[in-house]
N, CA, C, O and the ligand as a Tripos MOL2 file, in Angstrom:
@<TRIPOS>MOLECULE
protein
  321   319    81     0     0
PROTEIN
NO_CHARGES

@<TRIPOS>ATOM
      1 N          99.0440  106.2610   76.5020 N.3       1 MET1
      2 CA        100.5250  105.9790   76.6430 C.3       1 MET1
      3 C         100.7220  105.5240   78.0880 C.2       1 MET1
      4 O         100.1420  106.2230   78.9190 O.2       1 MET1
      5 N         101.4100  104.5120   78.5390 N.am      2 LYS2
      6 CA        101.8670  104.1290   79.9180 C.3       2 LYS2
      7 C         103.0990  104.7170   80.1820 C.2       2 LYS2
      8 O         103.9800  104.9600   79.3590 O.2       2 LYS2
      9 N         103.1110  104.9530   81.5090 N.am      3 MET3
     10 CA        104.2400  105.6110   82.2130 C.3       3 MET3
     11 C         104.7400  104.6060   83.1610 C.2       3 MET3
     12 O         103.9580  103.8790   83.7720 O.2       3 MET3
     13 N         106.0850  104.5330   83.3150 N.am      4 CYS4
     14 CA        106.6570  103.6330   84.3330 C.3       4 CYS4
     15 C         106.2240  104.1460   85.7400 C.2       4 CYS4
     16 O         106.2850  105.3470   86.0030 O.2       4 CYS4
     17 N         105.7500  103.1440   86.7160 N.am      5 ILE5
     18 CA        105.2620  103.6320   87.8520 C.3       5 ILE5
     19 C         106.5680  103.6710   88.9670 C.2       5 ILE5
     20 O         106.4450  104.0440   90.1340 O.2       5 ILE5
     21 N         107.7050  103.2540   88.4080 N.am      6 ALA6
     22 CA        108.8370  103.4180   89.2540 C.3       6 ALA6
     23 C         109.9150  104.5020   88.9370 C.2       6 ALA6
     24 O         110.7820  104.8070   89.7560 O.2       6 ALA6
     25 N         109.8140  105.0440   87.7410 N.am      7 CYS7
     26 CA        110.7440  106.0390   87.5010 C.3       7 CYS7
     27 C         110.0610  107.1630   86.6960 C.2       7 CYS7
     28 O         110.7140  108.1990   86.5700 O.2       7 CYS7
     29 N         108.8410  107.1030   86.1360 N.am      8 GLY8
     30 CA        108.0460  108.0420   85.5670 C.3       8 GLY8
     31 C         108.4380  108.3420   83.9760 C.2       8 GLY8
     32 O         108.0630  109.3130   83.3180 O.2       8 GLY8
     33 N         109.3520  107.1720   83.5060 N.am      9 MET9
     34 CA        109.4880  107.3070   82.1820 C.3       9 MET9
     35 C         108.3280  106.8800   81.2740 C.2       9 MET9
     36 O         107.6060  105.9170   81.5340 O.2       9 MET9
     37 N         108.1910  107.6900   80.1500 N.am     10 PRO10
     38 CA        106.9490  107.1650   79.1480 C.3      10 PRO10
     39 C         107.4330  105.9030   78.5640 C.2      10 PRO10
     40 O         108.6110  105.7380   78.2480 O.2      10 PRO10
     41 N         106.4680  104.9720   78.4160 N.am     11 MET11
     42 CA        107.0080  103.7240   77.7200 C.3      11 MET11
     43 C         106.1650  103.7070   76.2390 C.2      11 MET11
     44 O         104.9750  103.4130   76.1190 O.2      11 MET11
     45 N         106.9600  104.0430   75.2990 N.am     12 THR12
     46 CA        106.2460  104.2450   74.0920 C.3      12 THR12
     47 C         106.6040  103.0950   73.1870 C.2      12 THR12
     48 O         105.9280  103.0140   72.1620 O.2      12 THR12
     49 N         107.5530  102.1770   73.3780 N.am     13 SER13
     50 CA        107.7310  101.1820   72.4210 C.3      13 SER13
     51 C         107.8830   99.7710   73.2690 C.2      13 SER13
     52 O         108.1420   99.7460   74.4720 O.2      13 SER13
     53 N         107.6940   98.6790   72.5020 N.am     14 LEU14
     54 CA        107.8160   97.5160   73.1820 C.3      14 LEU14
     55 C         109.1470   97.2510   73.8470 C.2      14 LEU14
     56 O         109.2290   96.4690   74.7940 O.2      14 LEU14
     57 N         110.0790   97.8300   73.4100 N.am     15 GLY15
     58 CA        111.5590   97.7890   73.9010 C.3      15 GLY15
     59 C         111.6950   98.3330   75.2670 C.2      15 GLY15
     60 O         112.5260   97.9350   76.0830 O.2      15 GLY15
     61 N         110.7900   99.3080   75.4740 N.am     16 ASP16
     62 CA        110.8980   99.8840   76.7480 C.3      16 ASP16
     63 C         110.4310   99.1340   78.1170 C.2      16 ASP16
     64 O         110.6740   99.5130   79.2630 O.2      16 ASP16
     65 N         109.6640   97.9140   77.6990 N.am     17 TYR17
     66 CA        109.2770   96.9560   78.6970 C.3      17 TYR17
     67 C         110.1990   96.0300   79.1510 C.2      17 TYR17
     68 O         111.1140   95.6980   78.3970 O.2      17 TYR17
     69 N         110.1020   95.5320   80.3270 N.am     18 PRO18
     70 CA        111.0300   94.4550   80.5950 C.3      18 PRO18
     71 C         110.6400   93.2050   79.9380 C.2      18 PRO18
     72 O         109.4710   92.8210   79.9000 O.2      18 PRO18
     73 N         111.7050   92.5220   79.3800 N.am     19 LEU19
     74 CA        111.4870   91.4390   78.5300 C.3      19 LEU19
     75 C         110.4090   91.4660   77.4340 C.2      19 LEU19
     76 O         109.8700   90.4720   76.9480 O.2      19 LEU19
     77 N         110.1810   92.7090   77.1290 N.am     20 HIS20
     78 CA        109.0780   93.0340   76.1360 C.3      20 HIS20
     79 C         107.6930   92.5460   76.5300 C.2      20 HIS20
     80 O         106.8500   92.1710   75.7150 O.2      20 HIS20
     81 N         107.5280   92.5840   77.8540 N.am     21 ASP21
     82 CA        106.2720   92.3560   78.3100 C.3      21 ASP21
     83 C         105.3120   93.5410   78.6280 C.2      21 ASP21
     84 O         105.4470   94.2140   79.6500 O.2      21 ASP21
     85 N         104.3750   93.7570   77.7410 N.am     22 MET22
     86 CA        103.6620   94.9920   77.8970 C.3      22 MET22
     87 C         102.5780   94.9870   78.9700 C.2      22 MET22
     88 O         101.8350   95.9560   79.1270 O.2      22 MET22
     89 N         102.4970   93.8020   79.7540 N.am     23 SER23
     90 CA        101.5450   93.8280   80.8630 C.3      23 SER23
     91 C         102.1560   94.4700   82.1670 C.2      23 SER23
     92 O         101.5370   94.7290   83.1990 O.2      23 SER23
     93 N         103.5210   94.6780   81.9080 N.am     24 LYS24
     94 CA        104.2740   95.3960   83.1110 C.3      24 LYS24
     95 C         103.8780   96.9620   83.1450 C.2      24 LYS24
     96 O         103.6290   97.6310   82.1420 O.2      24 LYS24
     97 N         103.8640   97.4080   84.4240 N.am     25 ASN25
     98 CA        103.6960   98.8650   84.5990 C.3      25 ASN25
     99 C         105.0610   99.4730   84.9440 C.2      25 ASN25
    100 O         105.1250  100.6020   85.4300 O.2      25 ASN25
    101 N         106.0390   98.8120   84.7230 N.am     26 TYR26
    102 CA        107.4000   99.6150   85.0180 C.3      26 TYR26
    103 C         108.2130   99.2180   83.7380 C.2      26 TYR26
    104 O         107.8730   98.3170   82.9720 O.2      26 TYR26
    105 N         109.4190  100.0650   83.5880 N.am     27 CYS27
    106 CA        110.1910  100.0790   82.2800 C.3      27 CYS27
    107 C         111.1930   99.1300   82.7420 C.2      27 CYS27
    108 O         111.2610   98.6270   83.8630 O.2      27 CYS27
    109 N         112.1240   98.9080   81.5380 N.am     28 LYS28
    110 CA        113.3270   97.8990   81.5790 C.3      28 LYS28
    111 C         114.3290   98.5670   82.6930 C.2      28 LYS28
    112 O         115.0050   97.8730   83.4520 O.2      28 LYS28
    113 N         114.3380   99.6760   82.6940 N.am     29 HIS29
    114 CA        115.3200  100.3650   83.5590 C.3      29 HIS29
    115 C         115.0130  100.2070   84.9990 C.2      29 HIS29
    116 O         115.8450  100.4830   85.8630 O.2      29 HIS29
    117 N         113.8250   99.7650   85.2650 N.am     30 CYS30
    118 CA        113.5840   99.5550   86.7320 C.3      30 CYS30
    119 C         113.0810   97.9890   87.1060 C.2      30 CYS30
    120 O         112.4010   97.6130   88.0610 O.2      30 CYS30
    121 N         113.6920   97.1860   85.9540 N.am     31 ALA31
    122 CA        113.4680   95.6700   86.3750 C.3      31 ALA31
    123 C         114.8280   94.9440   86.3650 C.2      31 ALA31
    124 O         115.8210   95.4350   85.8280 O.2      31 ALA31
    125 N         114.8200   93.8610   86.9280 N.am     32 HIS32
    126 CA        116.0400   93.1160   87.0820 C.3      32 HIS32
    127 C         116.1960   92.2680   85.7640 C.2      32 HIS32
    128 O         115.3200   92.3110   84.9000 O.2      32 HIS32
    129 N         117.2850   91.5260   85.6300 N.am     33 ASN33
    130 CA        117.3660   90.8590   84.3560 C.3      33 ASN33
    131 C         116.1610   89.5970   84.1010 C.2      33 ASN33
    132 O         115.8880   89.1140   83.0030 O.2      33 ASN33
    133 N         115.6090   89.2620   85.2680 N.am     34 ASP34
    134 CA        114.6240   88.2270   84.9740 C.3      34 ASP34
    135 C         113.1960   88.7600   85.0200 C.2      34 ASP34
    136 O         112.2030   88.0320   85.0430 O.2      34 ASP34
    137 N         113.1750   90.1340   85.0310 N.am     35 GLY35
    138 CA        111.9580   90.9070   84.7000 C.3      35 GLY35
    139 C         111.1790   91.3800   86.0950 C.2      35 GLY35
    140 O         110.1450   92.0400   85.9900 O.2      35 GLY35
    141 N         111.5690   91.1150   87.0650 N.am     36 THR36
    142 CA        110.8900   91.5890   88.3940 C.3      36 THR36
    143 C         111.3260   93.0230   88.5420 C.2      36 THR36
    144 O         112.3700   93.4620   88.0600 O.2      36 THR36
    145 N         110.4410   93.7380   89.2560 N.am     37 MET37
    146 CA        110.7860   95.1050   89.4660 C.3      37 MET37
    147 C         111.8040   95.3370   90.5880 C.2      37 MET37
    148 O         111.8940   94.5500   91.5300 O.2      37 MET37
    149 N         112.5050   96.3370   90.4800 N.am     38 LYS38
    150 CA        113.6560   96.6230   91.4110 C.3      38 LYS38
    151 C         113.0040   97.2100   92.6790 C.2      38 LYS38
    152 O         111.8890   97.7290   92.6530 O.2      38 LYS38
    153 N         113.7600   97.1000   93.7880 N.am     39 THR39
    154 CA        113.1700   97.7310   94.9000 C.3      39 THR39
    155 C         113.4850   99.1320   95.0750 C.2      39 THR39
    156 O         114.3330   99.6870   94.3760 O.2      39 THR39
    157 N         112.8030   99.7500   96.0230 N.am     40 PHE40
    158 CA        112.9260  101.3080   96.1410 C.3      40 PHE40
    159 C         114.3360  101.6580   96.5960 C.2      40 PHE40
    160 O         114.8150  102.7410   96.2590 O.2      40 PHE40
    161 N         114.9440  100.9010   97.2560 N.am     41 ASP41
    162 CA        116.5820  101.1990   97.6090 C.3      41 ASP41
    163 C         117.4800  101.0780   96.4160 C.2      41 ASP41
    164 O         118.4710  101.7910   96.2600 O.2      41 ASP41
    165 N         117.0840  100.1240   95.5610 N.am     42 GLU42
    166 CA        117.7650   99.8670   94.1890 C.3      42 GLU42
    167 C         117.7010  101.1750   93.3760 C.2      42 GLU42
    168 O         118.7310  101.7380   93.0040 O.2      42 GLU42
    169 N         116.4100  101.6650   93.0990 N.am     43 LYS43
    170 CA        116.3130  102.7220   92.4190 C.3      43 LYS43
    171 C         116.6700  104.0890   92.9600 C.2      43 LYS43
    172 O         117.0050  105.0370   92.2510 O.2      43 LYS43
    173 N         116.5740  104.1080   94.2380 N.am     44 TRP44
    174 CA        117.0160  105.2530   94.9680 C.3      44 TRP44
    175 C         118.5650  105.6360   94.8580 C.2      44 TRP44
    176 O         118.9920  106.7860   94.7550 O.2      44 TRP44
    177 N         119.3570  104.4200   94.8990 N.am     45 GLN45
    178 CA        120.7390  104.5990   94.7190 C.3      45 GLN45
    179 C         121.1940  105.0580   93.2820 C.2      45 GLN45
    180 O         122.0370  105.9030   92.9810 O.2      45 GLN45
    181 N         120.2960  104.1630   92.3710 N.am     46 GLU46
    182 CA        120.5270  104.3640   90.9930 C.3      46 GLU46
    183 C         120.3070  105.9570   90.5060 C.2      46 GLU46
    184 O         121.1420  106.5690   89.8400 O.2      46 GLU46
    185 N         119.3010  106.3950   90.8660 N.am     47 VAL47
    186 CA        118.7100  107.8810   90.5580 C.3      47 VAL47
    187 C         119.6760  108.8010   91.2100 C.2      47 VAL47
    188 O         120.1620  109.7700   90.6260 O.2      47 VAL47
    189 N         119.9560  108.4490   92.5090 N.am     48 ALA48
    190 CA        121.0460  109.3880   93.4030 C.3      48 ALA48
    191 C         122.3110  109.5200   92.4440 C.2      48 ALA48
    192 O         122.6940  110.6090   92.0160 O.2      48 ALA48
    193 N         122.9280  108.2930   92.1450 N.am     49 LEU49
    194 CA        124.1590  108.2090   91.5580 C.3      49 LEU49
    195 C         124.1300  109.1920   90.1760 C.2      49 LEU49
    196 O         124.9240  110.1150   89.9940 O.2      49 LEU49
    197 N         123.0940  108.8160   89.2820 N.am     50 ARG50
    198 CA        122.9090  109.3990   88.1870 C.3      50 ARG50
    199 C         122.6580  111.0190   88.3540 C.2      50 ARG50
    200 O         123.2150  111.7530   87.5380 O.2      50 ARG50
    201 N         122.0060  111.4800   89.1710 N.am     51 TYR51
    202 CA        121.9140  112.8410   89.5870 C.3      51 TYR51
    203 C         123.1180  113.4750   90.0280 C.2      51 TYR51
    204 O         123.4530  114.5650   89.5660 O.2      51 TYR51
    205 N         123.8140  112.8500   90.9190 N.am     52 ALA52
    206 CA        125.0480  113.4780   91.3830 C.3      52 ALA52
    207 C         126.0820  113.4960   90.2000 C.2      52 ALA52
    208 O         126.8880  114.4190   90.0880 O.2      52 ALA52
    209 N         126.0300  112.4860   89.3590 N.am     53 ASN53
    210 CA        127.0130  112.6810   87.9830 C.3      53 ASN53
    211 C         126.5790  113.7360   87.1630 C.2      53 ASN53
    212 O         127.3510  114.6210   86.7940 O.2      53 ASN53
    213 N         125.3480  113.6970   86.8450 N.am     54 ASN54
    214 CA        124.7940  114.6800   85.8270 C.3      54 ASN54
    215 C         124.8870  116.2950   86.3680 C.2      54 ASN54
    216 O         125.1880  117.2640   85.6710 O.2      54 ASN54
    217 N         124.5650  116.2950   87.7120 N.am     55 HIS55
    218 CA        124.4480  117.7550   87.8420 C.3      55 HIS55
    219 C         125.7740  117.9780   88.8230 C.2      55 HIS55
    220 O         125.7050  118.9830   89.5320 O.2      55 HIS55
    221 N         126.8370  117.2570   88.9360 N.am     56 HIS56
    222 CA        128.0410  117.4210   89.7920 C.3      56 HIS56
    223 C         127.7220  118.0730   91.1650 C.2      56 HIS56
    224 O         128.2790  119.0630   91.6400 O.2      56 HIS56
    225 N         126.6300  117.2660   91.7660 N.am     57 ILE57
    226 CA        126.5370  117.8170   93.1410 C.3      57 ILE57
    227 C         126.8880  116.6310   94.0270 C.2      57 ILE57
    228 O         127.0940  115.4980   93.5930 O.2      57 ILE57
    229 N         126.9410  117.0070   95.3710 N.am     58 ASP58
    230 CA        127.1260  115.8980   96.3410 C.3      58 ASP58
    231 C         126.2510  114.8810   96.3540 C.2      58 ASP58
    232 O         125.0590  115.0290   96.0820 O.2      58 ASP58
    233 N         126.8600  113.6290   96.7140 N.am     59 TYR59
    234 CA        126.0660  112.5200   96.8470 C.3      59 TYR59
    235 C         124.8840  112.6020   97.7440 C.2      59 TYR59
    236 O         123.7690  112.1610   97.4660 O.2      59 TYR59
    237 N         125.2240  113.2050   98.8450 N.am     60 SER60
    238 CA        124.0890  113.3040  100.0440 C.3      60 SER60
    239 C         123.1510  114.2290   99.6110 C.2      60 SER60
    240 O         122.0170  113.9950  100.0280 O.2      60 SER60
    241 N         123.2640  115.1570   98.9410 N.am     61 ILE61
    242 CA        122.2860  116.1130   98.2930 C.3      61 ILE61
    243 C         121.4370  115.5020   97.3440 C.2      61 ILE61
    244 O         120.2220  115.7000   97.3750 O.2      61 ILE61
    245 N         122.0920  114.6180   96.3200 N.am     62 ALA62
    246 CA        121.5520  113.9190   95.4000 C.3      62 ALA62
    247 C         120.8050  112.9510   95.7660 C.2      62 ALA62
    248 O         119.9060  112.6120   94.9960 O.2      62 ALA62
    249 N         120.9620  112.3070   96.9300 N.am     63 LYS63
    250 CA        120.3190  111.2940   97.4790 C.3      63 LYS63
    251 C         118.9550  111.8620   98.0980 C.2      63 LYS63
    252 O         117.8930  111.2460   97.9970 O.2      63 LYS63
    253 N         119.0720  112.9820   98.6900 N.am     64 HIS64
    254 CA        117.8390  113.7010   99.1920 C.3      64 HIS64
    255 C         116.9460  114.0180   98.0130 C.2      64 HIS64
    256 O         115.7420  113.7880   98.1200 O.2      64 HIS64
    257 N         117.4340  114.5220   96.9090 N.am     65 THR65
    258 CA        116.6550  114.9890   95.7200 C.3      65 THR65
    259 C         115.9680  113.6920   95.2140 C.2      65 THR65
    260 O         114.7420  113.6190   95.1320 O.2      65 THR65
    261 N         116.7400  112.7370   94.9000 N.am     66 ALA66
    262 CA        116.3600  111.4730   94.3620 C.3      66 ALA66
    263 C         115.0860  110.8710   95.1670 C.2      66 ALA66
    264 O         114.1820  110.2710   94.5850 O.2      66 ALA66
    265 N         115.1080  111.0850   96.5060 N.am     67 TYR67
    266 CA        114.2500  110.4670   97.1940 C.3      67 TYR67
    267 C         112.8990  111.2550   97.2150 C.2      67 TYR67
    268 O         111.8640  110.6310   97.4440 O.2      67 TYR67
    269 N         112.8660  112.6660   96.9740 N.am     68 VAL68
    270 CA        111.7850  113.3840   96.7660 C.3      68 VAL68
    271 C         110.9980  113.1970   95.3090 C.2      68 VAL68
    272 O         109.8090  113.4060   95.0720 O.2      68 VAL68
    273 N         112.0890  112.7150   94.3720 N.am     69 ILE69
    274 CA        111.5610  112.5170   93.0580 C.3      69 ILE69
    275 C         110.8710  111.3420   92.9390 C.2      69 ILE69
    276 O         109.8440  111.2510   92.2670 O.2      69 ILE69
    277 N         111.4720  110.2390   93.6780 N.am     70 LEU70
    278 CA        110.9940  108.7310   93.6420 C.3      70 LEU70
    279 C         109.6630  108.7630   94.4230 C.2      70 LEU70
    280 O         108.7160  108.0480   94.0960 O.2      70 LEU70
    281 N         109.6270  109.5960   95.4400 N.am     71 LYS71
    282 CA        108.3350  109.4420   96.3450 C.3      71 LYS71
    283 C         107.1080  109.8290   95.6690 C.2      71 LYS71
    284 O         106.0120  109.4380   96.0700 O.2      71 LYS71
    285 N         107.2870  110.7590   94.4230 N.am     72 LYS72
    286 CA        106.1050  111.3590   93.7880 C.3      72 LYS72
    287 C         105.6730  110.3150   92.7670 C.2      72 LYS72
    288 O         104.7460  110.6260   92.0190 O.2      72 LYS72
    289 N         106.1770  109.2340   92.6580 N.am     73 LEU73
    290 CA        105.7410  108.0940   91.5270 C.3      73 LEU73
    291 C         104.9950  106.9730   92.2020 C.2      73 LEU73
    292 O         105.3330  106.5050   93.2890 O.2      73 LEU73
    293 N         103.8710  106.5360   91.4360 N.am     74 PRO74
    294 CA        103.0550  105.5510   91.9810 C.3      74 PRO74
    295 C         103.5490  104.4800   92.6760 C.2      74 PRO74
    296 O         102.9510  104.0420   93.6590 O.2      74 PRO74
    297 N         104.7840  103.9120   92.1910 N.am     75 ALA75
    298 CA        105.2140  102.6890   92.9070 C.3      75 ALA75
    299 C         105.6260  102.8130   94.2930 C.2      75 ALA75
    300 O         105.6130  101.8410   95.0480 O.2      75 ALA75
    301 N         105.9960  103.9930   94.6640 N.am     76 TRP76
    302 CA        106.7140  104.2320   95.9380 C.3      76 TRP76
    303 C         105.7810  105.1630   96.8590 C.2      76 TRP76
    304 O         106.1130  105.4090   98.0180 O.2      76 TRP76
    305 N         104.7060  105.6240   96.3440 N.am     77 LYS77
    306 CA        103.8570  106.7250   97.1050 C.3      77 LYS77
    307 C         103.4930  106.0670   98.5720 C.2      77 LYS77
    308 O         103.8630  106.5050   99.6610 O.2      77 LYS77
    309 N         102.6680  104.8920   98.3270 N.am     78 ARG78
    310 CA        102.0700  104.2940   99.5520 C.3      78 ARG78
    311 C         103.0370  103.6990  100.5400 C.2      78 ARG78
    312 O         103.1220  104.0700  101.7110 O.2      78 ARG78
    313 N         103.7710  102.7340   99.9790 N.am     79 LYS79
    314 CA        104.8350  101.9160  100.6920 C.3      79 LYS79
    315 C         105.7170  102.5690  101.6360 C.2      79 LYS79
    316 O         106.0050  102.1200  102.7460 O.2      79 LYS79
    317 N         106.1430  103.6880  101.1200 N.am     80 TRP80
    318 CA        107.0550  104.4030  102.0080 C.3      80 TRP80
    319 C         106.7420  105.6890  102.3240 C.2      80 TRP80
    320 O         107.4760  106.3380  103.0690 O.2      80 TRP80
    321 ZN        111.1020  102.8850   84.9860 Zn       81 ZN81
@<TRIPOS>BOND
     1     1     2 1
     2     2     3 1
     3     3     4 2
     4     3     5 am
     5     5     6 1
     6     6     7 1
     7     7     8 2
     8     7     9 am
     9     9    10 1
    10    10    11 1
    11    11    12 2
    12    11    13 am
    13    13    14 1
    14    14    15 1
    15    15    16 2
    16    15    17 am
    17    17    18 1
    18    18    19 1
    19    19    20 2
    20    19    21 am
    21    21    22 1
    22    22    23 1
    23    23    24 2
    24    23    25 am
    25    25    26 1
    26    26    27 1
    27    27    28 2
    28    27    29 am
    29    29    30 1
    30    30    31 1
    31    31    32 2
    32    31    33 am
    33    33    34 1
    34    34    35 1
    35    35    36 2
    36    35    37 am
    37    37    38 1
    38    38    39 1
    39    39    40 2
    40    39    41 am
    41    41    42 1
    42    42    43 1
    43    43    44 2
    44    43    45 am
    45    45    46 1
    46    46    47 1
    47    47    48 2
    48    47    49 am
    49    49    50 1
    50    50    51 1
    51    51    52 2
    52    51    53 am
    53    53    54 1
    54    54    55 1
    55    55    56 2
    56    55    57 am
    57    57    58 1
    58    58    59 1
    59    59    60 2
    60    59    61 am
    61    61    62 1
    62    62    63 1
    63    63    64 2
    64    63    65 am
    65    65    66 1
    66    66    67 1
    67    67    68 2
    68    67    69 am
    69    69    70 1
    70    70    71 1
    71    71    72 2
    72    71    73 am
    73    73    74 1
    74    74    75 1
    75    75    76 2
    76    75    77 am
    77    77    78 1
    78    78    79 1
    79    79    80 2
    80    79    81 am
    81    81    82 1
    82    82    83 1
    83    83    84 2
    84    83    85 am
    85    85    86 1
    86    86    87 1
    87    87    88 2
    88    87    89 am
    89    89    90 1
    90    90    91 1
    91    91    92 2
    92    91    93 am
    93    93    94 1
    94    94    95 1
    95    95    96 2
    96    95    97 am
    97    97    98 1
    98    98    99 1
    99    99   100 2
   100    99   101 am
   101   101   102 1
   102   102   103 1
   103   103   104 2
   104   103   105 am
   105   105   106 1
   106   106   107 1
   107   107   108 2
   108   107   109 am
   109   109   110 1
   110   110   111 1
   111   111   112 2
   112   111   113 am
   113   113   114 1
   114   114   115 1
   115   115   116 2
   116   115   117 am
   117   117   118 1
   118   118   119 1
   119   119   120 2
   120   119   121 am
   121   121   122 1
   122   122   123 1
   123   123   124 2
   124   123   125 am
   125   125   126 1
   126   126   127 1
   127   127   128 2
   128   127   129 am
   129   129   130 1
   130   130   131 1
   131   131   132 2
   132   131   133 am
   133   133   134 1
   134   134   135 1
   135   135   136 2
   136   135   137 am
   137   137   138 1
   138   138   139 1
   139   139   140 2
   140   139   141 am
   141   141   142 1
   142   142   143 1
   143   143   144 2
   144   143   145 am
   145   145   146 1
   146   146   147 1
   147   147   148 2
   148   147   149 am
   149   149   150 1
   150   150   151 1
   151   151   152 2
   152   151   153 am
   153   153   154 1
   154   154   155 1
   155   155   156 2
   156   155   157 am
   157   157   158 1
   158   158   159 1
   159   159   160 2
   160   159   161 am
   161   161   162 1
   162   162   163 1
   163   163   164 2
   164   163   165 am
   165   165   166 1
   166   166   167 1
   167   167   168 2
   168   167   169 am
   169   169   170 1
   170   170   171 1
   171   171   172 2
   172   171   173 am
   173   173   174 1
   174   174   175 1
   175   175   176 2
   176   175   177 am
   177   177   178 1
   178   178   179 1
   179   179   180 2
   180   179   181 am
   181   181   182 1
   182   182   183 1
   183   183   184 2
   184   183   185 am
   185   185   186 1
   186   186   187 1
   187   187   188 2
   188   187   189 am
   189   189   190 1
   190   190   191 1
   191   191   192 2
   192   191   193 am
   193   193   194 1
   194   194   195 1
   195   195   196 2
   196   195   197 am
   197   197   198 1
   198   198   199 1
   199   199   200 2
   200   199   201 am
   201   201   202 1
   202   202   203 1
   203   203   204 2
   204   203   205 am
   205   205   206 1
   206   206   207 1
   207   207   208 2
   208   207   209 am
   209   209   210 1
   210   210   211 1
   211   211   212 2
   212   211   213 am
   213   213   214 1
   214   214   215 1
   215   215   216 2
   216   215   217 am
   217   217   218 1
   218   218   219 1
   219   219   220 2
   220   219   221 am
   221   221   222 1
   222   222   223 1
   223   223   224 2
   224   223   225 am
   225   225   226 1
   226   226   227 1
   227   227   228 2
   228   227   229 am
   229   229   230 1
   230   230   231 1
   231   231   232 2
   232   231   233 am
   233   233   234 1
   234   234   235 1
   235   235   236 2
   236   235   237 am
   237   237   238 1
   238   238   239 1
   239   239   240 2
   240   239   241 am
   241   241   242 1
   242   242   243 1
   243   243   244 2
   244   243   245 am
   245   245   246 1
   246   246   247 1
   247   247   248 2
   248   247   249 am
   249   249   250 1
   250   250   251 1
   251   251   252 2
   252   251   253 am
   253   253   254 1
   254   254   255 1
   255   255   256 2
   256   255   257 am
   257   257   258 1
   258   258   259 1
   259   259   260 2
   260   259   261 am
   261   261   262 1
   262   262   263 1
   263   263   264 2
   264   263   265 am
   265   265   266 1
   266   266   267 1
   267   267   268 2
   268   267   269 am
   269   269   270 1
   270   270   271 1
   271   271   272 2
   272   271   273 am
   273   273   274 1
   274   274   275 1
   275   275   276 2
   276   275   277 am
   277   277   278 1
   278   278   279 1
   279   279   280 2
   280   279   281 am
   281   281   282 1
   282   282   283 1
   283   283   284 2
   284   283   285 am
   285   285   286 1
   286   286   287 1
   287   287   288 2
   288   287   289 am
   289   289   290 1
   290   290   291 1
   291   291   292 2
   292   291   293 am
   293   293   294 1
   294   294   295 1
   295   295   296 2
   296   295   297 am
   297   297   298 1
   298   298   299 1
   299   299   300 2
   300   299   301 am
   301   301   302 1
   302   302   303 1
   303   303   304 2
   304   303   305 am
   305   305   306 1
   306   306   307 1
   307   307   308 2
   308   307   309 am
   309   309   310 1
   310   310   311 1
   311   311   312 2
   312   311   313 am
   313   313   314 1
   314   314   315 1
   315   315   316 2
   316   315   317 am
   317   317   318 1
   318   318   319 1
   319   319   320 2
@<TRIPOS>SUBSTRUCTURE
     1 MET1         2 RESIDUE 1 A MET
     2 LYS2         6 RESIDUE 1 A LYS
     3 MET3        10 RESIDUE 1 A MET
     4 CYS4        14 RESIDUE 1 A CYS
     5 ILE5        18 RESIDUE 1 A ILE
     6 ALA6        22 RESIDUE 1 A ALA
     7 CYS7        26 RESIDUE 1 A CYS
     8 GLY8        30 RESIDUE 1 A GLY
     9 MET9        34 RESIDUE 1 A MET
    10 PRO10       38 RESIDUE 1 A PRO
    11 MET11       42 RESIDUE 1 A MET
    12 THR12       46 RESIDUE 1 A THR
    13 SER13       50 RESIDUE 1 A SER
    14 LEU14       54 RESIDUE 1 A LEU
    15 GLY15       58 RESIDUE 1 A GLY
    16 ASP16       62 RESIDUE 1 A ASP
    17 TYR17       66 RESIDUE 1 A TYR
    18 PRO18       70 RESIDUE 1 A PRO
    19 LEU19       74 RESIDUE 1 A LEU
    20 HIS20       78 RESIDUE 1 A HIS
    21 ASP21       82 RESIDUE 1 A ASP
    22 MET22       86 RESIDUE 1 A MET
    23 SER23       90 RESIDUE 1 A SER
    24 LYS24       94 RESIDUE 1 A LYS
    25 ASN25       98 RESIDUE 1 A ASN
    26 TYR26      102 RESIDUE 1 A TYR
    27 CYS27      106 RESIDUE 1 A CYS
    28 LYS28      110 RESIDUE 1 A LYS
    29 HIS29      114 RESIDUE 1 A HIS
    30 CYS30      118 RESIDUE 1 A CYS
    31 ALA31      122 RESIDUE 1 A ALA
    32 HIS32      126 RESIDUE 1 A HIS
    33 ASN33      130 RESIDUE 1 A ASN
    34 ASP34      134 RESIDUE 1 A ASP
    35 GLY35      138 RESIDUE 1 A GLY
    36 THR36      142 RESIDUE 1 A THR
    37 MET37      146 RESIDUE 1 A MET
    38 LYS38      150 RESIDUE 1 A LYS
    39 THR39      154 RESIDUE 1 A THR
    40 PHE40      158 RESIDUE 1 A PHE
    41 ASP41      162 RESIDUE 1 A ASP
    42 GLU42      166 RESIDUE 1 A GLU
    43 LYS43      170 RESIDUE 1 A LYS
    44 TRP44      174 RESIDUE 1 A TRP
    45 GLN45      178 RESIDUE 1 A GLN
    46 GLU46      182 RESIDUE 1 A GLU
    47 VAL47      186 RESIDUE 1 A VAL
    48 ALA48      190 RESIDUE 1 A ALA
    49 LEU49      194 RESIDUE 1 A LEU
    50 ARG50      198 RESIDUE 1 A ARG
    51 TYR51      202 RESIDUE 1 A TYR
    52 ALA52      206 RESIDUE 1 A ALA
    53 ASN53      210 RESIDUE 1 A ASN
    54 ASN54      214 RESIDUE 1 A ASN
    55 HIS55      218 RESIDUE 1 A HIS
    56 HIS56      222 RESIDUE 1 A HIS
    57 ILE57      226 RESIDUE 1 A ILE
    58 ASP58      230 RESIDUE 1 A ASP
    59 TYR59      234 RESIDUE 1 A TYR
    60 SER60      238 RESIDUE 1 A SER
    61 ILE61      242 RESIDUE 1 A ILE
    62 ALA62      246 RESIDUE 1 A ALA
    63 LYS63      250 RESIDUE 1 A LYS
    64 HIS64      254 RESIDUE 1 A HIS
    65 THR65      258 RESIDUE 1 A THR
    66 ALA66      262 RESIDUE 1 A ALA
    67 TYR67      266 RESIDUE 1 A TYR
    68 VAL68      270 RESIDUE 1 A VAL
    69 ILE69      274 RESIDUE 1 A ILE
    70 LEU70      278 RESIDUE 1 A LEU
    71 LYS71      282 RESIDUE 1 A LYS
    72 LYS72      286 RESIDUE 1 A LYS
    73 LEU73      290 RESIDUE 1 A LEU
    74 PRO74      294 RESIDUE 1 A PRO
    75 ALA75      298 RESIDUE 1 A ALA
    76 TRP76      302 RESIDUE 1 A TRP
    77 LYS77      306 RESIDUE 1 A LYS
    78 ARG78      310 RESIDUE 1 A ARG
    79 LYS79      314 RESIDUE 1 A LYS
    80 TRP80      318 RESIDUE 1 A TRP
    81 ZN81       321 GROUP 0 **** ****
């Protein structure tokens, strides 16, 4: 089973892939509408916002937490 390199989500069905393209290593949540992968900054903001909302914490704290989470994933390990 593949795991999204950009957010860590397990990709279990064709519907999890961007544009149903199974050759991709990232999921549809990490892709733009044209199927290209989102940037670190885009994912960072997205994850931070979700984290802040879900856990009712400060956005600045959520942003730090999101950074730590994302940095562990293969897509962002080396570049950042
Ligand atoms: Zn993803």
